[in-house]
KEKOL-794247 format. One line per 3 residues: for each residue x, y, z of C-alpha. Coordinates in Angstrom, 2 decimals, decimal comma. Example, Ala and Ser with C-alpha at 12.3 -4.5 7.8 and 13.67 -1.06 7.14 Angstrom:
! residues 2
12,30:-4,50:7,80  13,67:-1,06:7,14
***
This chain:
! residues 720
116,91:77,55:80,29  116,29:80,95:80,48  112,89:82,73:79,84
112,20:84,32:76,46  112,27:88,33:76,99  109,99:90,84:75,14
111,69:93,26:72,51  114,14:95,48:73,95  113,01:98,24:71,55
109,48:98,98:70,86  106,84:101,52:69,78  105,41:101,52:73,55
108,93:103,12:74,50  107,97:106,38:75,00  104,43:105,83:76,44
103,51:108,51:79,20  101,56:107,40:81,95  98,10:106,17:80,98
96,55:107,62:84,51  98,50:110,95:83,97  95,56:113,01:82,66
93,07:111,68:85,49  95,86:112,63:87,87  96,49:116,32:86,66
93,06:117,19:85,91  91,58:115,80:89,58  89,71:113,27:87,84
91,69:110,52:89,63  89,53:109,66:92,77  91,40:108,72:96,20
90,39:107,31:99,22  89,53:110,44:101,02  87,41:111,70:98,34
84,67:109,19:98,30  81,25:110,36:99,57  77,87:108,45:99,82
74,37:109,17:101,58  74,67:109,18:105,19  78,21:109,96:105,55
79,82:111,23:108,84  83,45:111,95:110,13  85,57:110,32:112,51
88,52:112,02:113,91  90,73:110,49:116,66  91,85:111,81:120,15
95,37:111,08:120,89  97,11:110,20:124,28  98,93:113,24:125,52
101,27:111,12:127,74  103,96:108,16:126,31  103,61:105,47:128,91
101,03:104,58:131,75  97,64:104,26:132,01  94,17:106,22:131,36
92,39:107,07:134,68  89,48:108,72:133,09  88,32:110,09:129,88
85,91:113,50:130,17  83,76:113,35:127,12  80,68:115,17:128,38
81,48:118,49:126,55  82,34:116,70:123,44  78,84:114,93:123,54
77,28:118,26:123,62  79,03:119,70:120,83  77,07:120,20:117,85
76,59:117,23:115,19  78,30:114,82:117,48  76,86:111,42:116,75
79,24:109,27:118,84  82,49:109,11:120,93  84,02:105,71:121,14
87,12:104,70:123,25  87,83:101,77:125,62  85,28:102,57:127,80
82,37:101,71:125,49  83,71:100,21:122,49  82,03:96,69:121,38
84,18:93,59:121,55  86,49:93,16:118,52  86,58:89,65:118,06
90,11:89,36:117,10  91,51:90,75:119,81  89,81:88,56:122,23
91,66:85,93:124,20  91,88:82,38:122,81  90,64:79,60:124,84
93,92:77,63:125,78  96,40:80,25:124,82  98,03:82,63:127,10
97,10:86,42:126,02  99,85:88,12:124,83  100,13:91,89:126,21
100,37:93,92:122,85  98,63:97,18:121,80  94,99:96,77:120,38
93,06:99,73:119,71  90,27:100,73:122,18  90,94:97,51:124,41
92,24:98,49:127,55  93,66:101,78:129,30  97,30:100,73:128,52
99,21:103,68:126,81  102,11:102,27:124,73  103,53:105,52:122,98
102,58:109,17:122,42  99,56:110,34:120,05  98,20:106,41:120,64
94,70:106,82:119,69  92,50:106,77:123,03  89,09:107,79:121,44
87,45:108,42:118,13  84,99:111,26:117,80  82,34:111,00:115,07
80,25:113,87:113,81  78,14:115,06:110,82  80,82:117,15:109,48
84,55:117,00:109,57  84,90:120,17:111,26  82,35:119,54:114,07
84,26:116,27:114,40  87,51:118,17:114,74  86,07:120,55:117,45
84,73:117,88:119,68  87,71:116,20:119,62  89,42:119,03:121,06
86,93:118,94:123,98  87,53:115,30:124,99  90,01:115,48:127,99
91,77:112,46:129,70  93,40:111,95:133,01  96,42:109,71:133,05
98,95:107,84:135,71  102,07:108,24:133,89  105,04:106,53:133,91
108,68:107,79:133,06  108,93:106,95:129,18  112,11:105,44:127,52
112,24:106,71:124,07  116,03:107,38:123,48  117,98:104,90:121,61
121,62:105,40:123,05  120,23:105,41:126,61  118,96:101,75:126,00
121,66:99,90:124,51  122,13:97,97:127,37  118,57:96,68:127,13
119,17:95,81:123,33  118,25:92,14:122,59  118,63:89,90:119,59
115,69:89,85:116,94  113,53:86,50:116,51  115,57:86,06:113,16
118,82:87,58:111,70  120,68:88,79:114,85  123,90:87,18:114,25
125,63:85,77:111,66  129,40:84,80:110,46  131,08:83,92:107,18
134,77:82,89:107,63  136,64:84,13:110,69  135,01:86,50:113,10
136,85:90,09:113,27  139,11:89,22:110,47  139,25:92,85:109,59
141,46:93,41:112,92  144,48:91,76:111,41  144,26:93,45:108,07
147,45:95,71:106,98  145,05:98,65:106,46  141,75:98,92:108,47
139,40:101,37:110,01  136,32:101,22:112,57  133,70:103,55:112,45
130,33:104,41:114,11  127,24:105,62:111,56  123,71:106,97:112,70
120,41:107,67:110,77  117,68:109,04:112,83  113,92:108,02:112,43
112,59:108,94:109,07  109,11:109,11:108,23  107,47:108,34:104,64
105,90:111,67:104,11  103,78:110,89:101,14  101,27:113,71:99,65
98,36:111,86:100,42  97,03:111,52:103,98  95,99:108,13:105,16
92,13:108,03:104,79  89,41:105,34:105,01  85,76:105,21:104,34
84,29:102,27:106,07  80,73:100,98:105,27  78,86:98,09:106,55
76,25:96,76:104,27  75,22:94,19:106,15  75,86:92,49:109,75
78,79:90,66:108,46  79,59:92,34:105,01  81,76:95,01:104,80
83,04:97,77:102,13  86,28:99,91:102,48  87,71:102,59:100,34
91,06:102,78:102,03  94,73:103,89:101,18  96,39:100,55:100,89
99,37:98,99:99,21  97,91:95,58:98,79  93,91:95,57:98,82
94,12:91,58:99,43  96,48:92,15:102,34  94,19:94,44:103,56
91,25:92,20:103,30  93,04:89,19:104,93  94,13:91,91:107,96
90,50:93,18:108,39  89,02:89,56:108,31  91,71:88,40:111,04
90,34:91,23:113,26  86,62:91,21:112,63  86,25:87,57:112,08
84,08:87,88:108,97  83,94:85,77:105,85  86,58:87,06:103,64
84,15:87,05:100,60  82,02:89,60:102,61  85,38:92,25:102,78
85,28:94,55:99,76  88,60:96,78:99,51  88,95:99,26:97,23
92,17:101,46:96,60  92,38:102,46:92,94  94,45:105,51:93,44
97,23:105,99:96,01  99,17:109,43:96,55  102,51:107,74:97,61
102,98:105,26:100,34  106,52:104,28:100,44  105,76:101,43:102,83
103,37:103,12:104,98  100,39:101,25:103,76  101,14:97,83:103,87
99,31:96,81:106,99  96,18:97,63:108,57  96,75:100,45:111,04
94,24:101,36:114,05  92,60:104,24:112,37  91,09:101,72:109,88
90,20:99,81:112,68  88,80:102,94:114,35  86,49:103,99:111,31
85,28:100,11:110,94  84,43:100,12:114,67  82,77:103,40:114,39
80,84:102,70:111,12  79,53:99,53:113,03  78,34:101,15:116,16
76,61:104,19:114,44  75,50:101,92:111,34  76,52:104,61:108,95
79,32:105,28:106,91  82,32:106,41:108,32  85,30:108,57:106,76
88,29:109,34:108,81  91,34:111,23:107,39  94,60:110,92:109,24
96,09:114,58:110,03  99,46:115,66:109,46  100,74:115,11:112,84
99,25:111,82:113,01  101,21:110,80:109,84  104,44:111,06:112,19
102,83:108,55:114,90  100,45:106,43:113,39  101,72:104,62:110,19
105,33:103,72:110,92  108,58:105,07:110,12  111,98:103,98:109,40
113,59:103,27:112,74  116,50:105,16:114,20  119,89:102,98:113,94
122,75:103,01:115,34  125,60:101,05:113,19  129,57:100,35:113,63
131,64:98,79:110,85  135,20:97,38:111,06  136,54:96,79:107,81
140,21:95,92:106,69  142,04:95,26:103,35  145,14:94,46:101,97
147,45:97,17:100,92  145,94:96,81:97,50  142,74:97,09:98,26
141,13:93,48:98,67  139,03:93,21:101,56  140,00:91,10:104,43
137,16:91,22:106,65  133,82:93,08:107,63  132,39:93,43:111,03
129,08:95,11:110,87  127,22:95,63:114,04  123,66:97,39:114,42
121,18:98,66:117,29  117,96:99,58:115,97  114,81:100,89:117,67
111,47:98,91:117,86  108,36:99,51:119,80  107,47:98,01:123,28
104,45:95,97:121,89  105,37:94,74:118,57  108,89:93,85:117,06
109,98:95,33:113,64  113,24:93,81:112,27  114,66:95,51:109,05
117,82:93,75:109,12  120,27:96,48:108,08  123,61:94,37:108,40
122,64:91,88:105,45  124,31:94,44:102,56  127,74:93,86:104,15
127,23:89,98:103,57  125,96:90,46:100,42  127,34:93,09:98,38
131,20:93,28:97,77  133,35:89,87:97,85  135,17:89,44:101,12
135,93:86,04:102,58  135,33:86,94:106,33  132,41:88,85:107,35
130,48:88,81:110,67  127,11:90,83:111,79  125,40:91,42:114,94
122,01:92,82:114,74  119,80:93,99:117,89  116,83:95,68:118,81
116,03:98,16:121,74  112,34:98,12:122,69  111,03:101,54:123,30
107,81:103,41:124,31  107,10:104,52:120,54  104,90:103,74:117,75
105,93:100,87:115,80  108,38:101,29:112,86  107,46:99,91:109,59
109,09:99,29:106,33  110,21:102,44:104,25  111,62:102,60:100,93
114,54:100,31:100,81  113,99:98,95:104,22  116,96:97,60:105,86
119,40:97,85:102,61  119,15:101,69:102,62  120,27:102,00:106,51
123,06:99,42:106,30  124,37:100,52:102,89  124,65:104,00:104,56
127,07:102,83:106,77  128,74:100,18:104,51  129,23:102,75:101,64
130,56:105,30:103,79  132,98:102,95:105,53  134,10:101,96:102,05
134,71:105,45:101,14  136,70:105,88:104,21  138,85:102,57:103,42
139,23:104,01:99,86  141,26:107,33:101,33  143,18:105,30:103,87
144,34:103,09:100,92  144,57:106,13:98,48  142,67:104,38:95,90
139,84:105,79:93,97  136,61:104,35:95,37  135,44:103,22:92,13
138,20:101,27:91,55  138,08:100,00:95,17  134,71:98,44:94,37
135,97:96,82:91,20  138,70:95,52:93,20  136,04:93,45:95,52
133,34:92,88:92,67  131,50:90,12:93,28  131,21:87,83:90,29
128,76:85,15:92,37  126,63:85,48:95,41  129,26:85,98:98,18
126,46:84,33:101,00  125,89:80,81:98,83  127,98:80,86:95,71
125,42:80,90:93,38  125,72:82,31:89,90  123,70:85,83:89,91
120,90:85,59:87,17  122,69:88,80:85,77  124,64:91,42:87,08
126,24:94,35:84,93  127,10:96,67:88,19  130,85:97,19:86,54
128,97:98,68:83,47  127,09:100,68:85,95  130,23:102,06:87,36
131,49:103,09:83,81  128,29:104,77:82,63  127,75:106,63:85,91
131,60:107,84:86,45  131,61:109,11:82,44  128,41:110,83:83,04
129,16:112,90:86,26  132,87:113,34:84,69  134,53:111,34:87,60
137,86:112,08:86,02  137,42:115,56:87,06  137,32:114,38:90,85
140,47:114,86:93,19  141,51:112,30:95,65  142,84:115,15:97,81
139,75:116,54:99,85  138,89:120,34:99,31  141,02:120,61:96,23
138,33:122,18:94,07  136,84:125,58:94,56  134,51:126,92:92,23
133,12:130,74:92,83  133,56:130,50:96,22  132,33:126,81:96,99
133,96:124,06:97,95  133,35:121,06:95,22  133,31:117,32:95,85
132,55:114,07:94,04  131,05:111,24:95,74  129,56:107,96:95,03
127,78:104,77:96,74  126,09:101,76:95,78  123,06:99,94:96,37
121,63:96,68:95,88  118,11:94,86:96,70  116,86:91,47:96,05
115,08:90,80:92,85  111,71:89,29:93,61  109,11:87,62:91,57
105,72:86,23:93,52  103,07:84,74:92,21  100,16:86,49:90,98
96,55:85,71:88,80  95,63:87,97:85,58  92,51:87,89:83,95
92,77:89,09:80,15  89,59:89,84:78,33  89,25:90,66:74,32
86,09:92,77:74,05  83,93:92,43:70,47  85,13:96,03:69,96
88,94:95,31:69,95  89,24:96,94:73,70  91,60:94,56:75,52
90,81:94,62:79,46  93,56:93,75:81,90  92,38:92,70:85,46
94,47:92,16:88,68  93,80:93,30:92,34  96,99:95,20:92,74
97,46:98,60:94,08  99,37:101,21:92,45  101,26:103,72:94,94
102,63:105,85:92,47  105,28:104,14:90,17  103,07:103,77:86,96
102,09:99,97:87,30  98,82:100,44:84,80  101,67:102,03:82,20
103,77:99,23:82,50  100,97:96,57:82,53  99,66:97,78:79,14
102,80:97,90:77,55  103,50:94,39:78,37  100,17:93,41:77,11
100,73:95,70:73,90  103,92:93,88:73,04  102,41:90,35:73,52
99,21:90,74:71,80  100,56:93,34:69,17  97,81:95,75:69,39
97,99:99,64:70,06  98,39:100,91:73,92  95,31:102,97:73,68
93,12:99,79:73,02  94,09:98,21:76,39  92,71:99,12:79,63
94,10:98,05:82,75  91,55:97,80:85,90  93,16:97,22:89,56
93,06:98,30:93,22  89,97:96,12:93,67  89,76:92,77:96,18
87,41:91,42:93,90  89,66:90,91:90,76  92,14:88,39:90,44
94,72:87,94:93,25  97,95:89,80:93,21  100,49:90,71:95,99
100,88:94,05:97,91  103,12:96,73:96,00  106,17:96,53:97,75
109,92:95,28:97,52  110,03:96,19:94,01  108,42:93,14:92,84
104,99:94,42:90,97  106,50:94,38:87,37  108,18:91,04:87,66
105,21:89,36:89,48  101,75:91,09:88,10  103,52:91,67:84,70
104,44:88,15:84,62  100,96:87,08:85,06  99,85:89,90:82,41
102,43:88,22:80,05  101,34:84,56:80,38  97,52:85,58:80,56
97,93:87,50:77,29  99,93:84,40:75,81  97,40:81,92:76,62
94,58:84,10:75,18  96,46:84,53:71,83  96,43:80,59:72,12
92,85:80,45:72,46  92,58:82,59:69,47  94,94:80,42:67,72
92,63:77,34:68,48  89,56:79,03:67,02  91,12:80,04:63,96
92,83:76,28:63,65  96,02:75,39:61,63  97,45:77,82:59,51
96,20:81,23:60,96  97,96:84,16:60,74  100,76:84,86:63,54
98,86:88,30:64,46  95,19:87,46:64,23  92,47:90,04:63,77
90,95:89,47:67,04  87,72:91,61:66,21  87,07:89,76:63,17
88,03:86,18:64,65  85,04:87,11:67,54  82,53:88,24:64,75
83,23:85,11:63,11  82,43:83,04:66,02  80,04:85,36:67,46
81,49:85,84:70,60  81,08:89,22:72,49  84,49:88,50:74,30
87,26:85,81:74,74  89,02:85,72:78,07  91,39:83,81:80,12
92,53:83,78:83,71  96,27:82,67:84,30  97,94:81,99:87,67
101,90:82,79:86,93  104,95:82,14:89,19  108,64:81,48:88,92
109,96:78,12:88,13  113,25:76,48:89,15  115,48:79,27:88,23
114,42:81,27:91,15  116,20:78,73:93,39  119,08:78,12:91,10
120,03:81,72:90,75  120,99:84,52:93,12  118,76:87,46:91,87
119,12:91,04:92,70  119,07:94,68:91,29  122,03:96,61:91,64
122,53:100,67:91,39  125,29:103,23:91,91  124,68:106,95:92,50
127,53:109,49:91,57  126,97:113,09:92,99  128,76:116,32:92,54
128,28:118,82:95,48  129,18:122,51:96,52  129,84:123,27:100,51
129,93:126,86:101,02  132,96:127,29:103,46  131,56:130,22:105,43
128,15:128,69:106,50  128,42:125,01:105,81  125,49:125,07:103,47
125,45:122,00:100,94  123,99:122,21:97,70  123,61:119,18:95,14
125,07:120,26:91,85  124,60:117,22:89,87  123,63:113,49:90,40
123,68:110,52:88,10  121,90:107,24:88,86  122,30:104,06:87,26
120,35:101,07:87,76  121,05:97,76:86,67  117,49:96,05:86,86
116,99:94,46:84,02  115,05:95,27:81,06  113,17:98,33:81,36
109,74:98,08:80,44  108,47:101,54:80,82  111,16:103,88:80,28
109,30:107,01:81,21  108,03:105,61:84,72  111,22:104,02:85,30
113,31:107,43:84,91  110,63:108,81:87,46  110,98:106,09:89,82
114,69:106,51:89,87  114,72:110,33:89,98  112,09:109,87:93,34
114,43:107,44:95,14  117,20:109,94:94,42  115,24:112,71:95,85
114,34:110,50:98,79  118,16:109,78:99,30  118,87:113,60:99,32
116,50:114,10:101,99  118,29:111,07:104,01  121,22:112,89:103,69
120,60:116,46:104,34  117,35:116,99:105,79  115,16:114,18:107,27
115,16:113,54:111,19  112,73:113,08:113,69  113,26:115,06:116,70
111,77:113,47:120,16  111,71:115,69:123,60  112,68:112,65:125,55
111,60:114,34:128,70  108,13:113,48:127,37  108,53:111,26:124,66
106,71:113,62:122,24  107,75:114,37:118,79  108,57:118,00:118,32
108,76:118,57:114,44  105,57:116,67:113,17  104,99:119,17:110,54
106,13:119,86:107,03  107,08:123,19:108,57  109,59:121,56:110,96
110,50:118,13:109,44  112,40:119,13:106,45  112,05:117,12:103,06
113,75:118,13:99,83  111,76:120,97:97,63  112,25:122,02:94,01
115,29:124,26:95,28  117,31:121,44:96,82  116,55:119,06:93,81
119,42:119,48:91,29  119,47:118,04:87,77  119,21:114,23:88,03
120,25:111,99:85,16  118,23:108,62:85,52  120,26:106,15:83,45
119,79:102,35:82,83  122,21:99,36:81,84  118,91:97,75:80,46
119,92:94,57:79,80  117,43:91,63:80,39  117,90:89,28:83,03
117,05:85,78:81,06  116,10:84,03:84,16  113,85:86,08:86,48
110,75:86,41:84,52  109,70:86,70:80,46  110,10:90,19:80,34
113,65:90,07:81,65  112,75:92,62:84,25  113,94:93,40:87,88
112,65:95,96:90,44  114,17:99,54:90,78  111,95:101,17:93,45
114,49:100,49:96,09  117,77:100,53:94,48  116,94:103,95:93,44
117,51:105,30:96,99  119,65:103,06:98,41  123,20:104,20:98,63
122,45:107,65:97,88  122,67:109,33:101,46  126,40:107,55:101,28
127,20:109,11:97,73  125,96:112,81:99,26  127,92:112,25:102,43
131,14:110,78:100,59  131,03:113,84:98,25  130,66:116,38:100,95
133,96:115,04:102,76  135,58:115,18:99,36  134,78:118,71:99,25
135,48:119,78:102,80  137,47:117,04:104,41  134,77:116,83:106,92
133,39:113,13:107,49  129,63:113,22:108,97  128,68:110,12:110,22
125,32:111,08:111,73  122,64:111,97:109,32  121,24:114,40:108,21
124,63:116,52:107,37  123,26:120,24:108,33  125,54:123,19:108,49
126,04:123,27:112,19  127,55:119,65:112,07  129,80:120,83:109,36
130,79:124,02:111,14  131,54:122,38:114,39  134,25:120,36:113,11
137,92:121,42:112,21  139,18:120,05:108,69  140,79:120,83:105,70
137,94:122,78:103,80  136,21:124,58:106,34  137,28:126,36:109,56
***
């Protein structure tokens, strides 16, 4: 039996961000803004080679620079307990900060310089000089295909007949490539580390999960978990880059330990390209075949992605081909090439965003081969049950999303023949692409406190990286408790608060929101017990507390999913429709309009949900048209690690984006009927753009980003 959901229409529907005023007035305090007595500043010194060993480090000039407090490298770093060999176990060769002289990637921190001002630390760091024994680096993915290996999991799967697409009446096989992309949040990664005792540590750091950071630090420094306090109340964007403990955090903690003073360390923008992960460069090949009337017969999806030579990262991009459409025969092969680069990490829509570019592009190409409208082709292969396991979906209204988006973009004005529409000298095209992502609900604990003055306090350790988590929690509590939102306060981003998982995987509202919902229900029950039988359904909380001489009444509730989580297949879905204009003389692409539709259950917080979808669409535009990490493979060095050279969308690149929702609650996943939307807001968008470019020009760009030079290099219908 499904859960009861909160009301679909409510007075909270138009609520703005509860932290909006704090952010726009500068009152919100981010990790880099904390200060305290005795604070000093750390700057990392990065390796100038990509592979090899350090012969020597000359720190004499840096030590003599004004204000320098300490310089720490592998030569003088105290032993880090979690880095030491375990007796009886073979030591695994991997990257450990300041552990030895081995260089694994360009920009790897080889020292941290600490001084009494940021400027002095920055200057002194420039004086540190290292000598190396350099080896030839291997950073080119294509050059290392022959060394690709099957990852620890998810390497090869098969359903039905292998390579069945080859026997189909209509078939195609194409390669699709995405470059490495970096997260590019506005806020730089930063940490303030302070040792309060020999085994007691307080951190203010940028993280998507204070509890995970607490556990990660405990594993490295081997001090009691309860002695590690992690604070991260405001995060200025992360997109996956703050889901783990990174070397700069370890460096600050080591430095604070050595000098017995609090240390602040803020990464520079160039370090953000090498030190906190990125979406991995991935090559993909899809073979796809269908009957003459458009029913899929088989899909083969191969992929090779990059990972680091010291730690495996597996984002599994081929999974979308197994799960998105009804196809009896699907086989996938995924391999990794270990290169001399920093470790990739999760980036918004991890795996699915990469895989969907290939899958949705191939499906668009198939629609032209079949001469079938792309929407109609998807409807012909609409999965009514999960193609992987046959389970019923907990909810799926993607067919309705197709209609909403198509009507909104005026899809009926699209021409099947490429380069058929010219408007004021620009070629006009329409494209669409779909996305899917697992709808998850983890377990979380929430504390809810009703104070004597009628203020309701909600507490959870969850971080908010920008989507408006606090606003959603306040709305949920307001709905359940029946009190105005301005009487509710949400406290978060503090490891001493009740346990919550990290903010990632589009699961926060489903997980923490359920805990808040259940805790509020439990608190209302406590009030009913005080009132006794015959009490009002909506009690006067302040009056009840006064009658019982209570200053507050509280409850702490653990919430988790039930059997329905296993019984049903749970996903969120999206579809993006795009109208583009392409200049025939220059190859410039302009997004004219976008309509993005999310099928993600009940929309708890409409205003912040709209922002989520628009933000994801903008990320997809960057993925399609601009973003690309460029490496000089002679040296293994990034050459565009600044915002001047690594292009991301600015206001002039962003069109009218209409964020639309099916807004039908899922009856099984959680009490609110809500499912995640952050990932699906981006997944499929890049393919929608490139498909629209093809419709406008007749030119199919299969290697992102789509830039004017690539368009002008091709001969096709629209451009010459």
